[in-house]
PALO-451306 format. One record per residue: residue in three letters; x negated, y negated, z negated of N, C-alpha, C in turn. Coordinates in steps of 0.001 Angstrom, whole numbers, plus 500000, padded with zeros to 6 digits. Atoms other than C-alpha are relative to their C-alpha. Layout:
<recs>
AlaXYZXYZXYZ
...
</recs>
This chain:
<recs>
Unk500048499409498655238461744477721592500617499030500986
Unk499458500898499002238990742429724718501300500570500544
Unk498747499553499424242421742556726346499719500877501205
Unk500167499078498880242733745419728797501350500267500619
Unk498754499610499371245349746461731297499887501440500435
Unk499955498609499608246415749974732128500380500070501474
Unk499676499745498605246470751162735708499980501493500209
Unk500003498590499673247088754528737301499411500168501382
Unk500520499697498670245174756049740183500231501465500288
Unk499762498623499614245877759199742119498665500701500172
Unk501249499254499904243141761833741781500316501453500298
Unk499748498630499568243570765042743790501344500500499504
Unk498653499586500324247295765111743138500372499853498547
Unk499696500182501409247060764321739419499887498525499657
Unk500008501394500401247739761015737738499068499836498813
Unk501002500194501041244786759840735650500057498568499515
Unk499952501353500546244896756875733313498680499292500251
Unk501168500838499760242506754088734145500092498796499089
Unk499974501166500867241554751434731649498793499131500323
Unk501115500898499787239480748381732375500435498589499667
Unk499761501402500332239196744766731424499939499196501282
Unk499971500734498737240245742594734318499050498817500009
Unk500915501144500046237931739829733115498598500372500429
Unk501382499639499692234839741883733886499916500939501194
Unk500087499212498787235672743572737162498764499580500778
Unk501253500292499333232439743827739078499652501160500895
Unk500515498902499184230787745856741802498565500330499630
Unk501381499776500417227444745773739989499950500268498501
Unk500068499598501397226979747681736747498657500654499709
Unk501168499289500505224011748852734729500485500981498940
Unk499509498966500897224943752135733103498857500503499138
Unk501059499666500953222959753061729984500405501221499196
Unk499746498745500688222696756489728388499913499900498492
Unk499907499866501450222719757671724784498863499270499300
Unk500985500831500705220946755213722456499574500641498680
Unk500284499257501238221142757211719191499138499217499013
Unk500643500735501071220080754460716836498595499519500282
Unk501337500500499634216992753250718740500137498610500608
Unk499750501374499572217263749483718925498864499438500851
Unk501115500596499261213758748611720163499992500437501463
Unk499911499640498574213975750711723362501212499391500683
Unk498810500600499396217482749334723919499733498559500403
Unk500332501386499665216283745730723775499019499953501166
Unk500989499965498921213317746607725978500670500314501330
Unk499319499634498757215595748237728547500901498872500486
Unk499132501110499596218129745396728528499177498873500626
Unk500838501065499450215354742873729103499390500409501333
Unk500531499510498728213838745040731830501045499905501102
Unk498899500100499053217247745008733512500415498558500281
Unk499725501407499749217354741212733311501013499358499081
Unk499042500567500950219676740674730340499264499149498978
Unk500574500919500965218969737757728021500951499822498833
Unk499199500194501204220171737199724473500423498539499919
Unk499443501355500102222440734160724438501029499995498881
Unk499096500092501155224030733395721066500407501372499477
Unk499767498682500580223695736989719927500582501032500939
Unk499432499062499031224984738631723116499052500113501193
Unk500804499769498801222827740204725832500928500007501210
Unk499155500099498810224285739279729209499185499441501152
Unk500465500743498840223550738166732731501201499694500872
Unk498839500601499331225737736293735151500703500947500953
Unk499390499272498890226308738807737931500015501512499817
Unk499971498561500255226052742252736275500581500253498617
Unk499488499567501287227686744139733399499371501337499633
Unk500466498714500498226534747053731246501203500909499767
Unk499059498981500466228482750266730783499209501001499167
Unk500642499044500890227380752312727770500748501327500046
Unk499418498675499870227955756059727881500255500686498662
Unk499697499435501310228497756549724133498779500530499289
Unk501072499539500893226437758101721340499037498865499655
Unk500813501091500533225228754829719886499283500421498718
Unk500390499766501401224715756410716462499331501362499813
Unk500668498780500465222938759212714543498584500105500575
Unk501360499614499626219339760442714783498954498899499819
Unk501050501001499965217449757155715146499945499118498763
Unk500245500781501209216118754636712581500750498677499927
Unk499422501355499935218144751550713636501496500049500255
Unk498566499833499793221808752441713226500720498649500047
Unk499331501305500032222964748948712255499536499101501136
Unk500522500887498967220706747161714690500602500329501368
Unk499391499628498723222089749158717627501439499515500075
Unk498614500470500003225693748436716636500050498476500148
Unk500026501462499920224784744753716237499637499499501391
Unk500278500352498605223564744775719857501182500357500893
Unk499009499528499030226201746845721621501396499445499726
Unk498627500423500279229332745731719789500294498584500481
Unk499720501326499438229047742004720576500068499993501519
Unk499929499928498540228382742895724209501370500501500455
Unk498706499427499631231530745024724365501133499052499638
Unk498900500841500466233734742705722320500094498684500773
Unk499991501270499275232706739639724344500266500164501488
Unk499785499776498573233213741281727746498740500107500812
Unk501258499829499271229523741577728643499710501456500311
Unk500227498577499794229792745383728576501302500765499805
Unk498980498993500248232140748348728686499318501198499342
Unk500562498789500590231691751687726933501065501075499952
Unk499146498874500352233162755146726494499505500573498673
Unk500359499378501260233163757094723258499136501226500256
Unk500795498785499956230544759769722666500448500968498928
Unk499609499028501013230882762932720640499530499593498609
Unk500466500409501323228864761340717822500919498953499384
Unk499003500929500539231320758447717461501282500738499626
Unk498798499226500328234219760905717597499787500795498716
Unk500298499269501229232545763040714940500012499077498783
Unk500018500961501114232041759929712796501418499665499552
Unk498601500265500348235773759176712954500568501171499198
Unk499451498812500667236626762754711962499354500229498640
Unk500661499893501298234041762776709153500670499069498990
Unk499410501023500877235656759642707697501460500301499652
Unk498550499886500100239292760741708142500411501224499192
Unk499482498892500803241040762863705505500924500886500834
Unk499086499051499390242849765984706638501369499835499337
Unk498686500232500627246572765220706103500601501264499382
Unk499503498746500561247180768920705340499225500447498767
Unk500826499642501162244483769038702650499159498783499634
Unk500650501274500321243466765761701004498661500171499293
Unk501332499734500548240419767442699488498971500187501107
Unk500874499745498863238979767871702977500102498858501004
Unk499972500955498898238186765767706038500092500755501318
Unk499821499343498716238824766471709700498700500579500536
Unk501297499368499755235108767070710164499471500437498639
Unk500379499517501333234081769281707239498688499398499520
Unk501191500601500596231526767744704873499024501077499553
Unk500987498957500274229148770689705101498602499409499984
Unk501383500470500004225435770362704516499479499829501422
Unk500451500090498608224800771032708210500538498738500657
Unk499416501190499373227225768318709361499448498719499407
Unk500583501191500622225832765837706852498597499740500532
Unk501351500189499450222287766428708111500060499399501399
Unk499885500517498638223406765772711686500465498550500031
Unk499382501330500076225121762550710556499274499095498998
Unk500641500625501158222614761490707896499605498552500237
Unk500496501356499780221087758379709477501143498985500035
Unk498857500916499965224470756831710180500595499822498608
Unk499434500089501344225789757644706713499098499184499075
Unk500928500789500822222673756215705085500181498507500250
Unk499868501413499644223297752947706927501359499418499637
Unk498646500554500092227064752656706472500880500562498892
Unk498995499306500812228691755114704074500450499213498776
Unk499650500730501217228596752893700975500141498505500234
Unk499925501417499649229038749596702808501443499575500237
Unk498646500521499839232102747372702950500482500057501444
Unk499586500031498599232081747336706752500147501385500625
Unk499892498638499483232123751132707120501398500297500552
Unk498669499691499462235939751512707458500321499231501285
Unk499689500817498839236172748657709942499245500481501229
Unk500753499480498867233426750129712140500633501286500523
Unk499306498791499568235186753499712197501251499638500799
Unk498813500452499268238339751668713269499604499501501392
Unk500459500466498690236360750020716077499648501181500903
Unk500296498804499201235073753426717225501272500563500633
Unk498736499459499475238723754446717658500457499277501257
Unk499571500777498830239149751717720315499173500295501246
Unk500816499667498835236461753150722607500736501022500857
Unk499258499068499146238084754854725613499282501337500172
Unk500549498669499743237611758564726294499302500062501348
Unk500598500059498677236863757864729926500408498697500672
Unk499692501176499188236849755026732441499989500400501463
Unk500029499900498543237759754994736102500156498602500553
Unk500039501330499412236806751750737787499955500139501514
Unk500079499896498539236894750930741480498646500554500455
Unk501203499419499435234349753281743015499148500818499061
Unk500820499187500894232989754974739899500789500455498787
Unk499376499388501165233876757101736874498953500177498910
Unk500906499901501139232381757298733409500656500854498928
Unk499551499173501117232769759996730740498736500514499319
Unk501223499649500724230396761188728056499373501292500511
Unk500617498724499656229959764795729225500592500707501208
Unk499410499181498938232453766253731715501261499341500519
Unk498801500566499386234994764863734165500908501151500420
Unk499067498905499736237951767245734153501395499406500172
Unk498704500607499708241087765921735861501139500690499254
Unk498908499246500612243296768695734469500124499677498519
Unk499953500287501430242350768074730835500340498538499741
Unk499658501405500148242520764315731265501495499784500183
Unk498568500102499778246030764685732663500779500527498793
Unk499321499439501163247041766898729732499964499030498821
Unk500110500966501091245751764340727239500866498774500262
Unk499232501211499697247339761401729031501494500221499874
Unk498574499708500122250735763096729169500444499967498542
Unk499650499952501418250681763622725395499721498679499292
Unk500451501212500693248910760375724459499744498906501042
Unk500169500996498937249524757607727032499012498886499659
Unk500912501085500382247419755141725028498628500515499569
Unk501236499389500476244449757479724557498766499160500314
Unk501161500809499649242079755087726324500065498589499426
Unk499936501240500765243178752225724091499685500239498527
Unk500155499754501431243133753886720679500120501500499738
Unk499954498593500408242367757336719214500819500073498718
Unk499119500046501162245324757816716894499870501252499134
Unk500121498909500959245744760141713919500479501326500567
Unk499445498748499485247822762679715796498984500756500844
Unk500970499299499170245179763433718404498778500411499183
Unk501122499624500849242445763406715747500265501323499294
Unk499669498779500740244236766069713726500049501196500941
Unk499853498861499088245123768257716696498669500366500663
Unk501320499710499422241634767917718183499085500706499013
Unk500797499335501031240272769241714890500472501429499729
Unk499441498653500187242332772460715160499650500867501203
Unk500361499108498901240772775195717266501248500691500538
Unk498856499376499354243187776688719769500987499016500572
Unk499121501024499446244988773415720483499403499475501309
Unk500489500563498749244774771917723957499194498736499734
Unk500752501210500333243592768683722324498562500327499601
Unk501346499586500408240649770501720760499167500370501222
Unk500740499577498811239646772132724036499668498825500901
Unk500218501144499115240050768883725948498897499094499478
Unk501025500895500556237987766719723594498636500669500004
Unk501268499279499970235304769392723278499390499959501391
Unk500523499975498632234982769549727065499587498614500471
Unk500307501342499496235122765822727851498796499393499300
Unk501054500649500775232717764826725069498774500878499760
Unk501142499112500236230461767902724813499640500857501207
Unk500294499238498797230657769540728235500608501387499972
Unk499544498621499889231706772952729474498931500927499428
Unk500913499012500579230172775818727510500491501398500343
Unk499673498594499829230046779534728195499096500823499094
Unk500753499132500893228907782376725985498949500769500781
Unk501069499228499385225600784039726809500312501490499920
Unk499811498553500104225486787769727490499591500502498613
Unk500237499448501330225422789930724371498499500162499733
Unk501391499852500418222104789779722508499107498836500346
Unk500814501146499601220917786489723990500356498779499143
Unk499814501245500720220431783272722041498773499123500214
Unk501157500890499989218135780238721831500164499029498850
Unk499972500987501078217244777604719248500169498620500607
Unk499772501337499457218629774142719908499053498991499356
Unk500923501036500443216929770817719197500041499767498501
Unk499880500158501451218182770859715597499642501262499244
Unk500435498772500655216855774360714897501106500995499735
Unk498871499080500191220241776125715103500033501014501134
Unk499875498956498989220676779437716910501270499783500812
Unk498860500214499110222957779030719916500230501248500852
Unk499609498859499181224850781786721697500798499557501224
Unk499330500564498839226501779474724237499078498979500661
Unk500745501038499286225056777183726885500977499023500639
Unk499286500980499193226310773975728432499597500216501450
Unk500254499568498626226596774447732134500291498885501005
Unk499796500897498866226544772643735456501401500271500554
Unk498600499724499724230342772574735657500420499641501420
Unk499699500509498662230250770913739093499273500784501090
Unk500961499395499079227731773280740752500466501386500438
Unk499529498719499493229293776020742852498903500887500540
Unk501101499173499490225874777226744003499310500792498899
Unk500651499308501112224786778378740526500602501394499844
Unk499491498627500037225084782184740486499525500779498778
Unk500485499328501205223243783037737241500089499043498816
Unk500032500853501184223230781773733654498823499045500064
Unk501217500807499908219707780502734275500215498791500904
Unk499754501091499054220827778419737263501107499065499526
Unk498855500806500433224052777215735628499692499144498786
Unk500333500712501232222377775991732428499730498518500262
Unk500247501439499925222354772215731860499551499505498630
Unk500555500453501273220105770838729130498496499881500108
Unk501455500160499976216436770468728130499315501141500747
Unk500689498986499210214117772289730508499195500970499137
Unk500802499121500845212049773681727651500794501191499484
Unk499143498896500449215013775915726795500256500995501129
Unk499544499183498874215570777301730292499362501382500024
Unk500666498689499971213038780118729900500679501014499088
Unk499286499103500896215255781563727148501372500399500540
Unk498688499723499429218325781679729408499879501148500989
Unk500149498821499139218867785061731111500417499731501441
Unk499677500103498581219123785544734848501174500849500410
Unk498825499192499691222297787639734619500960499221500889
Unk499027500619499103224948786967737231501157499405499205
Unk498897500692500651227655784516736230501168499907500968
Unk498821500176499167231226784284737507500231498534500317
Unk499690501374499587232888781158738870501047499348499117
Unk498902500531500798235426780638736092499598498780499181
Unk500451501178500728233281777929734503500094498725500827
Unk500091501153499113233542775623737508501205499083499891
Unk498972501014499849235516772397737711499805499381501378
Unk500123500524498645236243771209741220499614498528499957
Unk500392501406499863234284768021741820499263499863501325
Unk500500500066498634233766767316745492498915498937500144
Unk500983501032499671230812765431746928500662498752500569
Unk499265501160499499233489763126748360500682499228498887
Unk499414500711501125234754762172744894499095498846499580
Unk500825501143500423233582758875743352498851500440499095
Unk501092499681500918230263758871741503500483500047498562
Unk499690499905501420230532759972737885498690499975499223
Unk501182500144500846228034759015735192500264500653498647
Unk499906499226501228227412761227732153498861499648499069
Unk501091500020500972225370761119728972499806501407499461
Unk499819498805500819225034763839726343498977501126500120
Unk500620498703499767222796766525727838498542500123499571
Unk501311499877500638219440765674726229498937500518500979
Unk500952499552498985217474766125729451498600499513499657
Unk501381500306500408213690766028729211499031499969501173
Unk500845500157498821212385765618732775499971498522500378
Unk499825501335499446211950762494734861501443499877500513
Unk498611500159499572215373761029735706500193500351501475
Unk499622499653498634216954762540738801501473500377500027
Unk498585499728499855220447763065740140500298501476499778
Unk499517498630500099222413766187739250500656500440501301
Unk499355499786498704224295765891742557500031498645500693
Unk500000501298499316224635763190745222500916498956499377
Unk499074500949500622227479761633743210500156500274498497
Unk499958499726501435226695762817739646498638499688499394
Unk501241500368500663224099761301737326500175500120498492
Unk500084499983501461223230762088733714498957498978499582
Unk500910501052500453221581759239731788499468500254498587
Unk500548499668501319220694761023728516498693500753500176
Unk501321499402499878216954761705728522499242499941498677
Unk500607499625501282216309762394724849499200498890499342
Unk500724501082500662215330758980723499499723500323498542
Unk500142499702501426215784760425719992499199501264499722
Unk500793498790500227213590763494720510498829499694499064
Unk501085500251500958210975763881717738498699499536500653
Unk501228500406499320208133763533720242500162498823500929
Unk499736501130499116209752760646722077500702500449501271
Unk499289499724498759211874760457725189500216498718500769
Unk499726501148499142213377758004727646501403499475499732
Unk498696500635499959216233755530727426500215499559501446
Unk499860500081498546217644755537730943501238499203500384
Unk498886500728499382219846753232732985500045500336501483
Unk499856499930498547221191753392736513500618498681500456
Unk499500501268499455221686750173738505500921500302501172
Unk498998499631498991224921750716740446500554498748500655
Unk499553501156499226225935748346743216501072500375501002
Unk498881499628499150228952750064744696499767501205500879
Unk500285498876499117227209752925746487500746501259499560
Unk499310498741500282229125756195746736499063501197500073
Unk501058498991500066225964758217747299498873499404499181
Unk500964500549500944223611757682744422498578500247500476
Unk501395499923499590219853757299744690499096500109498780
Unk500988499886501074216992758418742466499189498729499822
Unk500780501234500070215354755089743237500626498969499069
Unk499296501014500790217915753249741110500035500293498501
Unk500191499798501436217067754802737759498972498995499478
Unk500926500888500701215383752400735342499905500533498575
Unk500098499461501349213969753539732020498805499420499245
Unk501133500309500888211723752806729067499745501267499182
Unk500378498799500761209871755377726988499683499632498554
Unk500350500157501417209443755824723262498928501036499643
</recs>
């Protein structure tokens, strides 16, 4: 991992940790959404953005990439993706935040200190199926432990001059709670936070679930839908930043093909997280969107457009040049 320095910035009265590499400070970034083991679209997108492979590292002179996490699982090229993104990050050609799939991989690998017959992510058949492609590529390989250790060095969130990056949800309050307990959280995910984040009811569990998976609320009694993996869901991920959403149907955030299953019952405001249109732009992944890329709000963009969907999807980037009001014209994508 390249050397990084810690800085603090004031955010609506709360102190939020900021981590960045001073060697790659830039006002021009290309942010790339969830790759999920699809190397060919990643190479195609990098080349479309103007990056060239020089000695095994994709780079260009005046721009940097920021990856939004979820490099692994689902797709056919687990190793190939890591072999692209890791040299970029380690050499300073890119930054990244951790996704829920990398966090899950760490917990799958890590023994539970309270029960050495178990792991922090239970080795159930369901969890193995969700993690199968990555395990097939790495589980019995000598470099598996070292890669898991590298995943631990990916920051939970980044706040750079003029922009913010987190996998699913920017929540100042939870970030502050994590930083107070774990000042080095954006340098290394240590055993203590891993264990506590694996225990329901702990603030660490709630915080990691929200930052890496988004805000969820339970549907009204009797309502459910089938997710992309064929599992019945009784909760929905929601537009945590949208104070205009007054029903479950309007608050839902995810694939549009599911929206017809979401009821129109009135929803309260307790799901909201204050995120003003005057706050810096924040870039998200995670939500498996299936439309053409468009902004969620003038300063909020999701870049996960289901590249790993069985029928194909989009690998999406946003070309950011310092603007505080984002533009739909700056999305760039390739399709699979």
